[in-house]
Each structure stands twice: as structure tokens, then as C-alpha cells.
N, C-alpha and C positions, 0 to 999 in steps of 0.2 A: 371623511378626509383624514389622512394620517397626520400624526404629530409633526413629522418632517415636512409634510406639505404645508401645514399651518405655519411652521417656523419659517420656511422659505418665503411664503407669501407675505408674512408680516415683516420680515427683514427687507424684502424687495420694496414694499410700500414705504418703509421708513427711509430707505436710501433714496427713493424717488422724491419724497418730501424734501430731503436735504438738497438734492440736485435741483429741485424746482424752486429753491429759495425759501423754504419753510423750516429752518433749522430748529426752532423751538419745538415745533410739533414732532419733528424727527427725533429730537432728544427725548421727549416724553415716551415715545414708542420704544426707542432703543434702550432706555433705562429699564422699562418694564420687561423687554425681551431679555436683557442681561440678567435680571432677577430670575426669570423663568428658566433660562439656559446658562447658568453660571460657568459651565465648562466649555462653552462654545467660543472658540477663538475668533471666528468671523464676526460674530455679534459683538464681542468685546472690542475688536478693532474698529468697527463702524461706530460704536458708542464713543470710543476715544476720539475719533475723527470729528464727530459732531460737537463734542465738548471743546475741542481745539478751535473749531470754526466759530464757536460762540465766545471765544476768549476765556474759556473756563479751563485754563491749562492745568491747574492743580487737580481738578476733578478728572481730567483726561488721563493723568499718569497711571492710576491703578488699572484702568481699562487697557491702556497700551501694555502694561506689564503682564496683565492676564492674557492678552492676545498672543504675547510672545512666550508665555510660560509653558506652553504645551504645543505639540505638533498640530498641524491642521490648516495653517494659513497657506494660501497659494504663494508662489514666489513674489508675485506683484504686490499682494497684500502685506507680505513680510517686509518687503522693501519700504512700503508706506508706513508700516508700524514702526520700523526701526528709525526711519527718518523723523517721523512724528515724535517718537519718544525722545530721541536725542535732541531734537530742536526744542522740545518742550522743557526738558531738563535745563537746557541753556537759558531759555526764557525765564525760568524760575530761579536762576542763579545757582543751579546745581551743576556747576561746571565740570567737576571731576567725573560725575556720572555721565554727563553729555559727551565728554572726550572718550570715555570707555565705550559707551554705546556706539558712537559714530565711528570710532577707530575699528571696532569689530565689524560693523556694517560695511565699512569701506573695504575691509579685507574679504568679507563674504561676497560683496558685489563690486569687484574692482573696476568694472566698466561704467559704474554710475557716478558721474562727476558730482552730483548733488551732495553725496556723502562727504566728499573731500572739501567742498565749499563750507558746509555746516561744521565739519570737523575743524577747519581753519578758524572759523569764528570762535568755537569753543576753546581752541588752543590759545587764541589771542586773549580770551577771558582768563585763562590760567597763567598768563605771562609767558607762554611759549611762542613768542613773536617770530623767531627765526623759522621754526618748523611750520608755522601758519603761512608765512610768506612763501616758503619753499613749496608747500602744497598748492597754493594759488598760482604761483608762477609756472609750476609744472603743468597744471591743468590748462592754464592760458596757452602755454607753448604747444601743447598737444591737441587742443580742441578748437582754437580760434580760427575763424574763417576770415578775419580781418586781414586784408592784404599787407598792411604795414606791419602788423604783428607777425604774420607768417614770414615776412622778409627778415625778421630778427629772431625767429624761432630758435635757432642754434644758440645765440647769445643768451636769450631768456632761459633756455633749458640749462645752460651752464651756470648762470647765476642762481637758478633755483636750487642747485646743489651746494653752492657756496656764495651766498649773498655778500659776505664780508670780504671776499677776495679783492685785493687791489693789485695794481701793477707795480 
């Protein structure tokens, strides 16, 4: 069996363990795989993910950073890694890094509303309440299926641009 075949099988098994509710076992395997394949962005991303799942945010950060430090992730995994890293930075109180990561990700993936939600939280943490509310109101106005919100979509979008406006 080739080295690539072994890598793929071991990674698939570790992901299966995570998905089946065995994150500790998955973590053990992924840490070993990360050591064996330190340049592999996919393994780094999966290793970060399992650390986050286990509440080991500080340990997840270097794996997220490694996964994003070189090309190789699929677009879907890149989205996950950027959201995971930005959210983890925020959880750890690294608010400026969270804002920078999430702002860049929101620009890279403008159709993914999750980035704007997490960016708004990080902006709130940095005292940028006006921008945070603007992001959330814009997202609400453009994506809500709630009939009562839809009926006020135009007003909500207006106030998203200038929440301090009065008559």
C-alpha cells in the first residue's frame, strides 16, 4: 500500500471516529497523523476541529493556522478552518485576531452569513458596537424568512446603514 493510501485511510478512520462520537480517540489518531504529515493542511484542519470539539481551543489554534498557512484545503474546508480559527480566537479573548480573520473570511466568502455573525460578535468584543449591529441587521434584512421581518426589510436595511438616525 502506498504512503498516500495509508494517509487517506488513517485520516478517514479518525474522521469517522469523530463523527461517531469518539472525539478523544479521533484526537489521538489525528495528533499522530499531524506529527507524521506536518505539511498536510487537511490533517491539520481535522486536528484543529477535533481539538475545538473537545473544548481544547488553545491547542486547536496552531493546527488551524497550519491548515491555512499553505494551499491545499478544499473551499469547504477552508471556510471551516477560517470560521473555526476566527471563532476560536474570539473564545480565547484574542479579539483583534478574530476580527482580522473573520473580516478577511467574510470578504473571501461573501455569501456565507456565518462569517458576518461571528465577525459581529468579535466586533462587539472590540467595542465596535455600531458596525456589529449594522452587520447583523443587514444579514437579518437580507436572509430572514420570517414574514414580519420581511415586511420591515426596507426599514431594517436602512437602519443597518445608520442606526443612529433620527427624524
